[in-house]
RONU-362361 format. One record per residue (C-alpha): x, y, z; residue in one letter. Coordinates in steps of 0.1 Angstrom, whole numbers. Layout:
     px     py     pz  residuo
      X      Y      Z        a
...
//
This chain:
     px     py     pz  residuo
   -536   -638    710        m
   -541   -670    693        s
   -520   -684    667        y
   -544   -690    636        l
   -537   -696    602        n
   -552   -675    570        q
   -576   -700    565        a
   -589   -704    598        q
   -590   -665    603        i
   -612   -665    568        r
   -638   -689    580        s
   -640   -672    614        l
   -643   -639    594        a
   -677   -655    578        g
   -686   -667    609        t
   -684   -631    625        a
   -699   -613    595        a
   -732   -638    595        s
   -736   -631    635        a
   -726   -590    626        a
   -753   -598    601        a
   -781   -610    618        y
   -776   -582    651        l
   -777   -554    622        d
   -805   -569    607        t
   -826   -572    640        c
   -809   -538    657        d
   -821   -519    626        s
   -858   -534    633        g
   -860   -549    596        a
   -897   -559    593        q
   -888   -591    568        f
   -866   -605    601        a
   -879   -623    625        r
   -863   -618    661        l
   -854   -650    681        d
   -841   -640    712        p
   -819   -668    718        t
   -804   -669    685        y
   -799   -635    688        y
   -780   -641    722        q
   -761   -669    709        a
   -746   -641    675        c
   -737   -619    703        a
   -717   -641    723        r
   -700   -658    692        l
   -690   -621    678        l
   -677   -613    715        t
   -658   -647    718        t
   -643   -644    683        i
   -634   -608    688        f
   -616   -617    722        a
   -592   -642    705        v
   -586   -624    676        i
   -575   -589    670        d
   -603   -577    650        a
   -593   -543    638        q
   -564   -560    621        v
   -585   -593    608        a
   -617   -579    605        f
   -612   -541    591        s
   -644   -544    566        d
   -666   -558    587        l
   -657   -531    617        l
   -661   -508    587        s
   -699   -520    576        q
   -710   -534    611        s
   -725   -511    637        p
   -731   -548    654        a
   -694   -555    654        a
   -680   -518    665        r
   -699   -520    698        n
   -689   -557    702        t
   -652   -549    698        l
   -660   -512    717        e
   -674   -535    749        c
   -645   -558    749        l
   -621   -527    747        q
   -641   -514    776        m
   -643   -548    797        e
   -603   -547    797        r
   -600   -513    808        q
   -623   -521    837        i
   -608   -549    846        r
   -573   -538    845        s
   -582   -504    865        s
   -605   -520    887        c
   -579   -546    895        a
   -550   -520    907        g
   -571   -494    917        y
   -602   -510    935        y
   -585   -544    950        p
   -620   -550    968        q
   -642   -544    940        l
   -623   -566    921        a
   -623   -591    947        a
   -663   -587    949        i
   -665   -589    911        l
   -643   -624    909        q
   -668   -640    937        r
   -694   -630    914        a
   -683   -642    876        a
   -676   -678    894        v
//
């Protein structure tokens, strides 16, 4: 985990909330929202990056309770961590292939 002060965490919370709100709006099929695929992808990446460096369950519990996109992002990150740790230990050949593919 990163060592950030409370002001930085609050700033990231605002950014994460904005990104999650856009994702939720688009995912809900809101008629008034214009889907920009590039912006959607950027918001998803941003939310993933923020959640990867901060304990989202502690720092963003309100956001997680309100946003399906935030919950989904956190669940995906948790699954990725489990797969990576299991893969290296139980399937070393698969781990090597995935590592080569990631480069």
